[in-house]
C-alpha positions, 0 to 999 in steps of 0.5 A: 962464036963463044957462048957464056952462061948467065942469069936473066933476072926480071923484076915486076914492080910498082913504078914509084919504086923504080928509082929505089930498085935501079939504085939497088941494082947499081949498088949490087954491081949490075952494069946494065938493065932494061926498063919496060912498061907493064900494060896489064896482067893477071895474078893471085888477085885476078886480071888487072890493067894499068888504068887504075887497078894497080895505082895511077903510076902503074908497073914496070919490069926491069930485066938484067943479065948477070954472071951467075956468081953475082946472083945472090948479092943481086937478089938480096938487094932486090928483095930489100926493095920488093919485100913489102910491096907488089912485085915479082922476081924471076930468075932464069938461065941464059946464054949470052955472047960477049960476056965482057958486057955482063 
């Protein structure tokens, strides 16, 4: 079984910005992603839950896997959406099977 290097990008963002973020990912050439609801967490301002502390709409996390050479254009597109809003972007190394899907 052949293994391939990839980058896993996770973006935590306010739910109302989800559509803008997904458009930015698509325009940056991302073929697939997963959107998950965020129930709560803790950060610089302390603990929070989706029951009103981050707005009624809450937060989502968007996860995608991409080829390493496509990382910088993706991050530029993501930063344009999150730079003035609540959001966290993380990038980690990943190993994927079936690289043709990324």
